[in-house]
N, CA, C and O of each residue as an XYZ file, in Angstrom:
292
protein
N    -147.075     -3.378    136.041
C    -147.151     -3.968    134.715
C    -148.186     -5.095    134.736
O    -148.207     -5.903    135.664
N    -149.028     -5.148    133.730
C    -150.048     -6.193    133.663
C    -149.566     -7.351    132.798
O    -148.781     -7.182    131.864
N    -150.058     -8.507    133.137
C    -149.722     -9.715    132.373
C    -150.529     -9.717    131.077
O    -151.724     -9.420    131.103
N    -149.894    -10.050    129.921
C    -150.650    -10.078    128.663
C    -151.763    -11.128    128.712
O    -151.638    -12.156    129.378
N    -152.832    -10.851    128.006
C    -153.964    -11.778    127.952
C    -153.533    -13.086    127.304
O    -152.793    -13.098    126.320
N    -154.004    -14.170    127.869
C    -153.679    -15.474    127.315
C    -154.636    -15.787    126.172
O    -155.853    -15.674    126.319
N    -154.083    -16.177    125.049
C    -154.886    -16.494    123.868
C    -155.411    -17.927    123.986
O    -154.635    -18.877    124.091
N    -156.728    -18.067    123.968
C    -157.357    -19.381    124.056
C    -157.970    -19.734    122.707
O    -158.552    -18.886    122.029
N    -157.827    -21.013    122.329
C    -158.375    -21.463    121.054
C    -159.061    -22.815    121.209
O    -158.833    -23.560    122.162
N    -159.915    -23.092    120.224
C    -160.448    -24.430    119.998
C    -159.709    -24.971    118.791
O    -159.707    -24.345    117.731
N    -159.085    -26.123    118.941
C    -158.370    -26.764    117.850
C    -159.054    -28.099    117.589
O    -159.059    -28.975    118.453
N    -159.624    -28.256    116.413
C    -160.340    -29.493    116.083
C    -159.534    -30.320    115.102
O    -159.118    -29.840    114.048
N    -159.321    -31.581    115.474
C    -158.669    -32.559    114.600
C    -159.798    -33.413    114.019
O    -160.352    -34.277    114.699
N    -160.125    -33.159    112.766
C    -161.246    -33.836    112.106
C    -160.994    -35.339    112.004
O    -161.925    -36.130    112.157
N    -159.762    -35.738    111.751
C    -159.432    -37.166    111.641
C    -159.691    -37.926    112.941
O    -160.175    -39.058    112.918
N    -159.371    -37.306    114.063
C    -159.539    -37.961    115.363
C    -160.900    -37.715    115.991
O    -161.237    -38.336    116.999
N    -161.695    -36.807    115.405
C    -162.996    -36.427    115.953
C    -162.847    -35.867    117.374
O    -163.639    -36.175    118.265
N    -161.799    -35.028    117.564
C    -161.535    -34.431    118.862
C    -161.357    -32.924    118.740
O    -160.822    -32.425    117.750
N    -161.814    -32.209    119.761
C    -161.583    -30.771    119.864
C    -160.809    -30.514    121.143
O    -161.174    -30.997    122.214
N    -159.736    -29.745    121.017
C    -158.880    -29.392    122.144
C    -159.075    -27.915    122.432
O    -158.937    -27.079    121.539
N    -159.399    -27.590    123.685
C    -159.572    -26.204    124.100
C    -158.475    -25.880    125.105
O    -158.345    -26.546    126.131
N    -157.682    -24.846    124.801
C    -156.616    -24.513    125.730
C    -155.947    -23.193    125.410
O    -156.352    -22.467    124.502
N    -154.910    -22.901    126.180
C    -154.126    -21.678    126.056
C    -152.947    -21.937    125.121
O    -152.225    -22.921    125.281
N    -152.757    -21.054    124.149
C    -151.680    -21.217    123.180
C    -150.332    -20.949    123.846
O    -150.092    -19.870    124.387
N    -149.469    -21.945    123.795
C    -148.086    -21.796    124.257
C    -147.180    -21.540    123.057
O    -146.243    -20.744    123.127
N    -147.478    -22.235    121.945
C    -146.688    -22.118    120.728
C    -147.592    -22.425    119.544
O    -148.415    -23.339    119.598
N    -147.430    -21.652    118.472
C    -148.152    -21.957    117.238
C    -147.314    -21.510    116.051
O    -146.804    -20.391    116.016
N    -147.184    -22.400    115.086
C    -146.471    -22.098    113.843
C    -147.285    -22.686    112.699
O    -147.637    -23.866    112.703
N    -147.571    -21.842    111.731
C    -148.399    -22.251    110.609
C    -147.628    -22.022    109.313
O    -147.089    -20.939    109.086
N    -147.580    -23.049    108.467
C    -146.996    -22.918    107.134
C    -148.121    -23.128    106.120
O    -149.281    -23.299    106.494
N    -147.769    -23.112    104.857
C    -148.786    -23.352    103.820
C    -149.385    -24.747    103.931
O    -150.549    -24.952    103.590
N    -148.599    -25.705    104.406
C    -149.042    -27.092    104.405
C    -149.479    -27.639    105.762
O    -150.351    -28.505    105.825
N    -148.874    -27.137    106.864
C    -149.164    -27.755    108.155
C    -149.230    -26.747    109.292
O    -148.842    -25.586    109.163
N    -149.742    -27.251    110.413
C    -149.864    -26.462    111.636
C    -149.149    -27.221    112.752
O    -149.302    -28.435    112.892
N    -148.371    -26.488    113.539
C    -147.677    -27.035    114.694
C    -148.124    -26.208    115.901
O    -147.862    -25.006    115.955
N    -148.790    -26.833    116.859
C    -149.386    -26.116    117.987
C    -149.075    -26.834    119.298
O    -149.072    -28.064    119.364
N    -148.813    -26.043    120.339
C    -148.738    -26.560    121.701
C    -149.709    -25.751    122.551
O    -149.669    -24.521    122.564
N    -150.581    -26.463    123.262
C    -151.566    -25.839    124.152
C    -151.288    -26.261    125.583
O    -150.757    -27.344    125.828
N    -151.652    -25.394    126.533
C    -151.590    -25.736    127.950
C    -152.990    -25.626    128.540
O    -153.888    -25.030    127.945
N    -153.159    -26.216    129.726
C    -154.456    -26.217    130.416
C    -155.566    -26.673    129.459
O    -156.538    -25.955    129.224
N    -155.396    -27.871    128.921
C    -156.213    -28.382    127.812
C    -157.400    -29.206    128.302
O    -157.276    -30.045    129.194
N    -158.547    -28.942    127.695
C    -159.738    -29.763    127.880
C    -160.063    -30.390    126.531
O    -160.020    -29.714    125.503
N    -160.385    -31.674    126.529
C    -160.596    -32.417    125.286
C    -162.059    -32.849    125.193
O    -162.636    -33.367    126.149
N    -162.640    -32.622    124.018
C    -164.040    -32.949    123.742
C    -164.138    -33.801    122.489
O    -163.316    -33.678    121.581
N    -165.141    -34.661    122.441
C    -165.455    -35.368    121.207
C    -166.103    -34.348    120.273
O    -167.095    -33.719    120.641
N    -165.564    -34.179    119.092
C    -166.044    -33.145    118.177
C    -167.493    -33.376    117.748
O    -168.299    -32.446    117.762
N    -167.825    -34.604    117.368
C    -169.147    -34.882    116.810
C    -170.284    -34.706    117.822
O    -171.406    -34.377    117.436
N    -170.004    -34.922    119.112
C    -171.054    -34.819    120.124
C    -170.851    -33.660    121.101
O    -171.771    -33.308    121.839
N    -169.663    -33.067    121.113
C    -169.272    -32.017    122.066
C    -169.175    -32.522    123.498
O    -169.119    -31.720    124.430
N    -169.154    -33.834    123.688
C    -169.028    -34.405    125.029
C    -167.621    -34.194    125.568
O    -166.638    -34.427    124.865
N    -167.527    -33.744    126.840
C    -166.240    -33.596    127.509
C    -165.651    -34.978    127.751
O    -166.355    -35.882    128.202
N    -164.349    -35.153    127.454
C    -163.698    -36.446    127.636
C    -162.691    -36.440    128.785
O    -162.781    -37.261    129.699
N    -161.724    -35.505    128.736
C    -160.679    -35.472    129.769
C    -159.899    -34.164    129.668
O    -160.114    -33.368    128.754
N    -158.989    -33.955    130.621
C    -158.136    -32.764    130.634
C    -156.683    -33.198    130.731
O    -156.378    -34.297    131.195
N    -155.789    -32.319    130.287
C    -154.358    -32.572    130.411
C    -153.627    -31.240    130.534
O    -154.141    -30.200    130.124
N    -152.434    -31.282    131.100
C    -151.668    -30.056    131.313
C    -151.170    -29.444    130.014
O    -151.221    -28.227    129.836
N    -150.685    -30.292    129.099
C    -150.115    -29.780    127.854
C    -150.357    -30.772    126.722
O    -150.409    -31.982    126.937
N    -150.503    -30.238    125.523
C    -150.762    -31.062    124.335
C    -150.081    -30.413    123.138
O    -150.171    -29.200    122.949
N    -149.401    -31.219    122.332
C    -148.762    -30.727    121.106
C    -149.272    -31.508    119.914
O    -149.562    -32.701    120.009
N    -149.377    -30.815    118.786
C    -149.911    -31.410    117.568
C    -149.202    -30.807    116.366
O    -148.984    -29.597    116.303
N    -148.848    -31.650    115.425
C    -148.280    -31.203    114.149
C    -148.950    -32.025    113.062
O    -148.722    -33.228    112.943
N    -149.789    -31.349    112.264
C    -150.589    -32.055    111.265
C    -150.806    -31.182    110.032
O    -150.590    -29.971    110.071
N    -151.236    -31.815    108.935
C    -151.596    -31.035    107.741
C    -152.785    -30.120    108.029
O    -153.691    -30.481    108.780
N    -152.771    -28.941    107.430
C    -153.845    -27.969    107.631
C    -155.210    -28.500    107.196
O    -156.240    -28.070    107.715
N    -155.215    -29.427    106.251
C    -156.472    -29.942    105.712
C    -157.322    -30.665    106.755
O    -158.536    -30.776    106.583
N    -156.708    -31.158    107.833
C    -157.464    -31.920    108.830
C    -157.609    -31.172    110.163
O    -158.129    -31.726    111.132
N    -157.151    -29.918    110.211
C    -157.194    -29.127    111.437
C    -158.029    -27.868    111.227
O    -157.940    -27.207    110.192
N    -158.834    -27.556    112.226
C    -159.601    -26.302    112.215
C    -159.321    -25.585    113.530
O    -159.432    -26.177    114.603
N    -158.953    -24.292    113.441
C    -158.663    -23.494    114.629
C    -159.672    -22.353    114.725
O    -159.960    -21.670    113.743
N    -160.201    -22.166    115.936
C    -161.169    -21.091    116.178
C    -160.786    -20.378    117.479
O    -160.504    -21.025    118.488
N    -160.777    -19.069    117.447
C    -160.492    -18.272    118.640
C    -161.627    -18.454    119.653
O    -162.801    -18.474    119.284
N    -161.266    -18.583    120.918
C    -162.263    -18.666    121.983
C    -162.468    -17.282    122.573
O    -161.527    -16.494    122.674
N    -163.690    -16.994    122.957
C    -163.961    -15.665    123.535
C    -164.014    -15.730    125.032
O    -164.231    -14.711    125.687
């Protein structure tokens, strides 16, 4: 049996000017907000794309208006 492919995303928080790149552990989206937990996370400054730091896990719950999610290839 093969392990399912891990879904990787870029999650940008426009308010914080940060982009989080990681593996989706949990994601729930409603009409108003997004609740996401990522693992194996790398954090970048959104405006410059400069790498800042890494962390094992990150969770975020915010209004959809300030979050942008993009699938990583």
